[in-house]
Wavefront OBJ file of the C-alpha trace (Angstrom):
o trace
v -140.839 105.887 -11.171
v -141.973 109.650 -11.604
v -143.222 112.010 -9.067
v -146.244 113.960 -9.530
v -145.508 117.740 -9.532
v -147.547 119.484 -6.928
v -145.869 116.303 -4.123
v -142.506 117.012 -6.227
v -141.932 120.559 -5.876
v -141.846 121.766 -2.591
v -140.288 118.143 -0.819
v -136.982 120.341 0.628
v -139.219 122.580 1.822
v -141.123 119.821 3.728
v -137.593 118.283 4.651
v -136.999 121.494 6.372
v -139.936 121.636 8.319
v -140.292 118.327 8.942
v -136.469 118.035 9.997
v -137.502 121.336 12.324
v -140.080 119.999 13.751
v -138.718 116.957 14.685
v -135.544 118.953 17.000
v -137.821 120.796 18.430
v -140.781 118.753 19.490
v -138.786 115.606 20.006
v -136.522 115.776 22.781
v -134.192 113.113 22.288
v -130.195 112.201 20.612
v -131.379 110.070 18.154
v -134.744 112.693 17.235
v -132.066 115.043 16.493
v -129.415 113.141 14.382
v -132.500 112.622 12.702
v -133.678 115.980 11.971
v -129.995 117.863 11.252
v -130.232 114.625 8.566
v -133.932 116.003 7.187
v -132.305 119.413 7.162
v -129.771 118.508 5.206
v -130.775 116.863 2.640
v -133.610 119.015 1.983
v -131.033 121.833 2.169
v -128.895 119.582 -0.721
v -131.997 118.825 -2.687
v -132.669 122.539 -2.941
v -129.262 123.268 -4.080
v -129.212 120.891 -6.830
v -132.689 121.460 -8.043
v -131.093 125.286 -8.149
v -128.358 124.604 -9.510
v -129.238 122.011 -12.560
v -132.572 124.944 -13.309
v -129.448 127.710 -13.626
v -127.612 124.807 -15.896
v -130.355 124.623 -17.830
v -131.892 128.171 -18.379
v -128.692 128.860 -19.552
v -127.789 126.204 -22.196
v -131.328 127.195 -23.322
v -130.103 130.857 -23.903
v -126.644 130.463 -24.529
v -126.112 126.827 -25.906
v -123.420 126.428 -23.635
v -123.520 125.058 -19.828
v -120.946 126.961 -17.856
v -122.466 128.449 -14.524
v -121.434 131.497 -12.854
v -123.460 132.536 -10.257
v -121.274 134.808 -8.123
v -118.600 137.605 -9.492
v -115.118 136.346 -9.524
v -113.087 139.708 -7.571
v -115.411 138.254 -4.368
v -114.104 139.830 -1.250
v -113.938 135.636 0.027
v -113.628 132.868 -3.330
v -115.832 130.223 -1.248
v -115.950 126.919 -2.831
v -119.501 126.888 -4.840
v -120.395 123.578 -2.574
v -120.010 126.037 0.709
v -121.325 129.450 -0.901
v -124.656 127.912 -2.269
v -124.995 125.998 1.340
v -124.538 129.110 2.811
v -128.037 130.520 3.747
v -129.109 127.434 5.083
v -126.442 127.138 7.396
v -127.265 130.953 8.805
v -130.931 129.327 8.686
v -129.537 126.696 10.810
v -127.374 128.634 13.234
v -130.213 130.497 14.041
v -132.488 127.389 15.373
v -129.902 126.319 17.002
v -129.313 129.172 18.965
v -132.779 129.414 20.074
v -132.971 125.675 20.514
v -129.939 125.824 22.771
v -130.805 128.958 24.371
v -134.900 130.042 24.397
v -134.640 133.707 25.589
v -135.008 136.944 24.656
v -131.032 137.345 23.690
v -131.302 133.518 22.187
v -134.543 134.678 19.986
v -133.165 137.824 18.589
v -130.083 136.112 17.693
v -131.790 133.581 16.002
v -134.643 135.784 14.099
v -131.492 137.825 12.722
v -129.590 134.471 11.937
v -132.688 133.459 9.690
v -133.449 135.990 8.822
v -129.569 136.897 6.724
v -130.700 133.112 5.421
v -134.324 134.286 4.190
v -132.677 136.967 2.609
v -130.063 135.967 0.781
v -132.219 132.696 -0.568
v -134.889 135.175 -1.685
v -132.066 138.048 -3.473
v -130.856 134.742 -4.899
v -133.545 133.943 -6.514
v -134.943 136.976 -7.539
v -131.518 137.546 -9.337
v -131.531 134.338 -10.944
v -135.277 134.245 -12.439
v -134.883 137.918 -13.624
v -132.060 137.250 -15.774
l 1 2 3 4 5 6 7 8 9 10 11 12 13 14 15 16 17 18 19 20 21 22 23 24 25 26 27 28 29 30 31 32 33 34 35 36 37 38 39 40 41 42 43 44 45 46 47 48 49 50 51 52 53 54 55 56 57 58 59 60 61 62 63 64 65 66 67 68 69 70 71 72 73 74 75 76 77 78 79 80 81 82 83 84 85 86 87 88 89 90 91 92 93 94 95 96 97 98 99 100 101 102 103 104 105 106 107 108 109 110 111 112 113 114 115 116 117 118 119 120 121 122 123 124 125 126 127 128 129 130 131
C-alpha cells in the first residue's frame, strides 16, 4: 500500500503536533502516555527518513553507503541513535518544563530548550542538503 506524498511527507510533523496537543489539552495520565508515544513515533519516523534519504544521496553520489554524519574528533562521542534524537529530546524537555512549571521562568527555560532543539534540526537540515 502506497500513501500519497501530500499525506506521507507531513506525517512526522503531524505526530509531533498531535502529541503536543494531547499532552496540553487532555488532563489524564493515559493521555500523557499516549502523547509521549505519539511524540516518540514522530521523532523516530523523522530520524529514520532522514538517515535513509541521506544514505540514498550518498549512494547516488559516491556509489557506497557509509554514512558519516559528524566529525570523529568530537568532544563527546554519542551513539548515533542518541545523536540523531538529541534535538527531539531538547524540544520534549522544553515542553515538559512548560507543562510542569507554566510561570515566567518555566516559559523562558522551555523557550530556550525548544529553540536549541529547533536550531539543531535546522542546522542539520541545512548542512545535509548543502552537500
